[in-house]
Every structure is written in C-alpha cells, then in structure tokens.
C-alpha positions as CSV (number, residue, x, y, z in Angstrom):
1,M,-16.9,16.1,-10.9
2,S,-13.5,16.6,-12.6
3,E,-12.4,14.6,-15.7
4,P,-10.9,11.2,-14.8
5,L,-7.2,10.9,-15.2
6,V,-7.7,7.6,-17.1
7,A,-10.8,5.7,-18.1
8,A,-11.6,2.5,-19.9
9,D,-14.9,2.1,-21.8
10,R,-16.3,-1.4,-22.5
11,L,-13.0,-3.1,-23.1
12,R,-12.9,-6.4,-24.8
13,I,-9.5,-8.0,-25.1
14,V,-8.9,-11.1,-27.2
15,F,-5.7,-13.1,-27.8
16,D,-6.1,-15.2,-31.0
17,D,-9.4,-17.0,-30.2
18,F,-9.2,-16.5,-26.4
19,E,-11.3,-13.8,-24.9
20,A,-9.5,-12.5,-21.9
21,V,-11.6,-9.5,-20.9
22,R,-15.2,-8.6,-21.7
23,D,-17.0,-5.3,-21.3
24,V,-14.8,-3.7,-18.7
25,S,-15.3,0.0,-17.9
26,L,-13.6,1.9,-15.1
27,S,-12.2,5.3,-14.3
28,V,-9.6,6.6,-11.9
29,A,-9.3,10.1,-10.5
30,D,-6.2,12.1,-9.5
31,G,-4.7,10.8,-6.3
32,E,-6.9,7.7,-6.2
33,V,-5.7,4.2,-5.4
34,V,-7.7,1.5,-7.2
35,T,-7.0,-2.2,-7.0
36,L,-8.0,-5.0,-9.3
37,V,-8.5,-8.4,-7.7
38,G,-9.8,-11.7,-9.0
39,P,-8.9,-15.3,-9.7
40,S,-5.9,-16.2,-11.8
41,G,-6.5,-15.8,-15.5
42,C,-9.4,-13.3,-15.1
43,G,-7.6,-10.6,-17.2
44,K,-6.4,-8.2,-14.5
45,S,-3.0,-7.8,-16.1
46,S,-4.5,-7.5,-19.5
47,V,-6.7,-4.6,-18.3
48,L,-3.6,-2.9,-16.8
49,R,-1.6,-3.3,-20.0
50,A,-4.5,-1.9,-22.0
51,L,-4.6,1.2,-19.7
52,A,-0.9,1.6,-20.3
53,G,-1.3,1.3,-24.0
54,L,0.6,-2.0,-24.1
55,E,-2.4,-3.9,-25.3
56,T,-4.9,-2.9,-28.0
57,P,-8.5,-3.9,-27.1
58,A,-10.5,-5.6,-29.8
59,V,-13.5,-3.5,-28.7
60,G,-13.7,-0.4,-26.5
61,S,-11.3,2.4,-25.7
62,V,-8.9,3.9,-23.2
63,T,-8.7,7.6,-22.7
64,R,-6.0,9.4,-20.7
65,R,-6.0,13.1,-19.9
66,P,-3.4,14.8,-22.1
67,S,-1.4,15.8,-19.0
68,T,-1.0,12.2,-17.9
69,R,2.5,11.0,-17.1
70,L,2.5,7.3,-16.7
71,S,4.9,4.8,-15.1
72,F,4.6,1.0,-14.9
73,V,6.0,-1.3,-12.2
74,F,6.0,-5.0,-13.2
75,Q,6.0,-8.1,-11.0
76,D,9.7,-8.6,-11.7
77,A,11.9,-5.7,-10.7
78,A,13.6,-6.1,-14.1
79,L,16.8,-4.3,-13.2
80,L,19.8,-4.3,-15.5
81,P,22.5,-6.3,-13.7
82,W,25.4,-4.4,-15.1
83,L,24.1,-1.0,-13.9
84,T,24.2,0.3,-10.3
85,V,21.2,1.2,-8.3
86,L,21.7,4.8,-9.4
87,G,22.2,3.8,-13.0
88,N,19.0,1.7,-13.0
89,T,17.1,4.6,-11.5
90,T,18.3,7.1,-14.1
91,L,17.5,4.8,-17.0
92,P,14.1,6.4,-17.9
93,L,15.8,9.8,-18.0
94,R,18.6,8.5,-20.2
95,L,16.0,7.0,-22.6
96,K,14.5,10.5,-22.9
97,G,17.8,12.0,-23.7
98,G,19.0,13.5,-20.4
99,V,20.3,12.5,-16.9
100,D,19.4,14.2,-13.7
101,E,21.2,12.4,-10.9
102,D,19.9,14.7,-8.3
103,R,16.3,13.7,-9.2
104,A,17.3,10.0,-9.2
105,R,19.0,10.3,-5.8
106,A,15.9,12.0,-4.4
107,A,13.7,9.1,-5.7
108,L,16.0,6.6,-4.1
109,G,15.7,8.6,-0.8
110,R,12.0,8.3,-1.0
111,V,12.1,4.5,-1.1
112,G,14.8,4.2,1.6
113,L,17.8,3.6,-0.6
114,A,19.7,6.9,-0.4
115,D,22.7,5.0,1.0
116,R,22.9,2.4,-1.8
117,P,23.4,4.3,-5.1
118,N,26.5,2.4,-6.0
119,A,25.3,-1.1,-5.2
120,F,24.5,-3.6,-8.0
121,P,21.2,-5.6,-8.2
122,S,23.0,-8.8,-7.2
123,Q,23.9,-7.2,-3.9
124,L,20.3,-6.4,-3.0
125,S,17.5,-8.4,-1.4
126,G,14.3,-8.9,-3.3
127,G,12.6,-6.1,-1.4
128,M,15.4,-3.7,-2.1
129,R,15.3,-4.5,-5.8
130,M,11.6,-3.7,-5.9
131,R,12.3,-0.5,-4.1
132,V,14.7,0.4,-6.9
133,S,12.0,-0.5,-9.4
134,I,9.6,1.9,-7.7
135,A,12.3,4.6,-7.6
136,R,12.9,4.1,-11.3
137,A,9.1,4.6,-11.9
138,L,9.0,7.7,-9.7
139,V,12.0,9.4,-11.3
140,S,9.8,10.4,-14.3
141,Q,7.5,12.2,-11.9
142,P,4.3,10.4,-12.9
143,N,0.8,11.3,-11.9
144,L,-0.4,7.7,-12.8
145,L,1.4,4.6,-11.6
146,L,0.4,1.2,-12.8
147,M,1.6,-1.8,-10.7
148,D,1.2,-5.4,-11.8
149,E,1.5,-7.7,-8.7
150,P,4.9,-6.1,-7.7
151,F,5.1,-7.6,-4.2
152,A,4.0,-11.1,-5.1
153,A,7.4,-12.7,-4.5
154,L,8.0,-11.0,-1.1
155,D,7.3,-12.1,2.4
156,E,4.3,-10.6,4.3
157,L,6.3,-8.0,6.3
158,R,8.1,-6.6,3.2
159,R,4.8,-6.6,1.3
160,F,3.3,-4.5,4.1
161,D,6.2,-2.1,4.2
162,L,6.1,-1.6,0.4
163,A,2.3,-1.3,0.3
164,K,2.5,1.4,3.0
165,L,5.3,3.2,1.1
166,V,3.3,3.3,-2.1
167,R,0.2,4.4,-0.3
168,D,2.1,7.2,1.5
169,I,3.6,8.4,-1.7
170,A,0.3,8.4,-3.5
171,Q,-1.2,10.5,-0.7
172,S,1.6,13.0,-0.5
173,D,2.0,13.4,-4.3
174,R,-1.6,13.1,-5.3
175,L,-0.5,10.2,-7.4
176,A,-3.1,7.9,-8.9
177,V,-2.3,4.2,-8.6
178,I,-3.9,1.2,-10.3
179,F,-2.7,-1.9,-8.6
180,V,-3.1,-5.6,-9.4
181,T,-2.9,-8.2,-6.6
182,H,-4.2,-11.6,-5.5
183,S,-4.1,-10.5,-1.8
184,V,-7.3,-9.3,-0.3
185,F,-5.5,-7.7,2.6
186,E,-3.0,-5.9,0.4
187,A,-5.8,-4.6,-1.7
188,C,-7.9,-3.3,1.2
189,F,-4.9,-1.8,2.9
190,M,-3.8,0.2,-0.1
191,S,-7.0,1.1,-1.9
192,D,-9.7,3.7,-2.0
193,R,-11.7,1.3,-4.2
194,V,-11.3,-2.4,-4.9
195,L,-12.7,-3.8,-8.2
196,V,-13.5,-7.5,-8.2
197,M,-13.2,-9.3,-11.5
198,T,-14.9,-12.5,-12.5
199,P,-13.1,-15.6,-13.9
200,G,-12.3,-15.2,-17.6
201,P,-13.5,-13.6,-19.7
202,G,-13.0,-11.1,-17.0
203,R,-15.7,-8.6,-16.1
204,I,-16.0,-6.2,-13.1
205,A,-18.5,-7.9,-10.9
206,D,-18.3,-5.7,-7.8
207,E,-16.8,-2.5,-6.4
208,I,-16.0,-2.0,-2.7
209,G,-15.1,1.5,-1.5
210,I,-12.9,1.9,1.6
211,E,-13.5,5.1,3.6
212,S,-10.7,6.2,5.9
213,T,-8.8,9.3,6.8
214,G,-5.2,9.9,7.7
215,V,-2.1,7.9,7.1
216,R,-2.6,4.1,6.9
217,G,-0.4,2.0,9.0
218,A,-0.5,-1.0,11.4
219,A,-3.4,0.5,13.3
220,F,-5.5,0.7,10.1
221,R,-5.0,-3.1,9.6
222,E,-6.6,-3.6,13.1
223,S,-9.5,-1.2,12.4
224,S,-13.2,-2.1,11.8
225,V,-13.0,-0.3,8.5
226,F,-10.3,-2.7,7.3
227,A,-12.0,-5.7,8.7
228,Q,-15.3,-4.8,7.0
229,A,-13.6,-4.1,3.7
230,S,-11.6,-7.4,3.8
231,S,-14.8,-9.3,4.5
232,A,-16.7,-7.6,1.7
233,V,-14.0,-8.2,-0.9
234,S,-13.6,-11.9,0.2
235,T,-17.4,-12.3,0.0
236,A,-17.4,-10.8,-3.5
237,L,-14.5,-13.1,-4.6
238,R,-16.3,-16.2,-3.3
239,A,-19.4,-15.1,-5.1
240,V,-17.7,-14.8,-8.5
241,V,-15.8,-18.0,-8.2
242,G,-18.9,-19.8,-7.0
243,D,-20.9,-18.5,-10.0
244,H,-18.2,-19.7,-12.3
245,A,-18.0,-23.1,-10.7
246,S,-21.7,-23.6,-11.0
C-alpha cells in the first residue's frame, strides 16, 4: 500500500481547559474523498484545521507527504468584495508572487463561471460565490482539498450540484478531499469513506466505506448502495448520540 497523502496519529486538541478532540487517527490516500460527520461541537472542524496546520494538537501528530499541495475551502466563501471574480481567483497566485490569469480563467471554467470573470461578489448568488471560492482553491493546483461545511448555507439543489462538481473534479484530477458536513446524504453522495465522530471530546467511532464505480449523479442517489450507506451512517450517528445521552 502506498504512503498516505496525509495522516493524523492520536490527535488530542485542547482549547484552554476544553478538550475538543481525543485520540483521533486517520489517513487519506491520493484521490480519496473522506468525510467527517458528527453532532455539533464534536471537533470535526478542529481535526480539519489540525490537518491543515492551522491548529497545533496538544498530543499526537499530523504528517503530510512532502509533495502535498493543500487548499482550504471554508464555510463562508470569504471573497474580497472590492475584487472581481477573476481577482479573487488569482489571489493565491498573487500572494505567491505571480499572476497567471489563464490558469485562473481555466479554474473558473471548471466551476461553471467562465462567463463571469468581471463580476463582483455582490452581483453573485450564494452558490456562485462558493463556486468562486472553489475556483480560488483549485487555482493553486492542489492534490489535497480540505472543505469545512462549504455548502451549509445553500439550498438542497445547489448543495447537490456543488457536491457533484467537487466529486467529479476529485475523480478527474485524482484530488484527495477531506470534507466536513452535518448532512448524511451529502456525505454518502460524495465520499469513498465516512468517518463518524462522537460528541466532544470527539473520537472516531465508526467508518463506513461506500463502494461504487463510475460518475456519481442523480441515479446514484436512487441506488441501493447509496441507501445502504445512508442508513449505516444514520445508524452510527444515532448510536454515538445515544451513548452520549445515556
């Protein structure tokens, strides 16, 4: 088996006297889509931030392959209102000391915004703003994409469209994705594996693999594989919440 692209070993994350995460270990391979689900406050975002190097665990370690190129998409699109769509998309390149507008336009084309490079964020819908955020993440040509509930504020149809977009890009680019969501259906649609976390301090209580071939679309959401995975994840979530409540 090849070396994981990113791995966490026995993470414990503490904020002041509050223990957010306890003994979390996971690994993600090239091209794999892995989703963290769990009740609010279970430490999903803390794990994601630790994997990105934005949080330092009190115990444990995160290792990334030296060739890892990482991008992060947050819940808020966080676009700069005074920059155009193209300006926001080129921002990571500017911060690295160069601008490649052709690469940025190509990234916008991949998210369906090739015709809106000169628009400003205020002229876009919430779904379009998130597409710009995804394009901005892709312009650095990452092989690891971390996404923290990026579709939470969108309606169901737009969530499905963007979930399919990210899944398709992950497959075509062999892009590893670690995704955080509260939606069981979103997790099962996008993922190769779903990791279920307990209420805080969060631990990984269960792992559900989702076997499927080909491009995932509307037909996959009507398949027995999707139904079985959704049922398994829902059952695992009920189990961890029930254990906590008792």
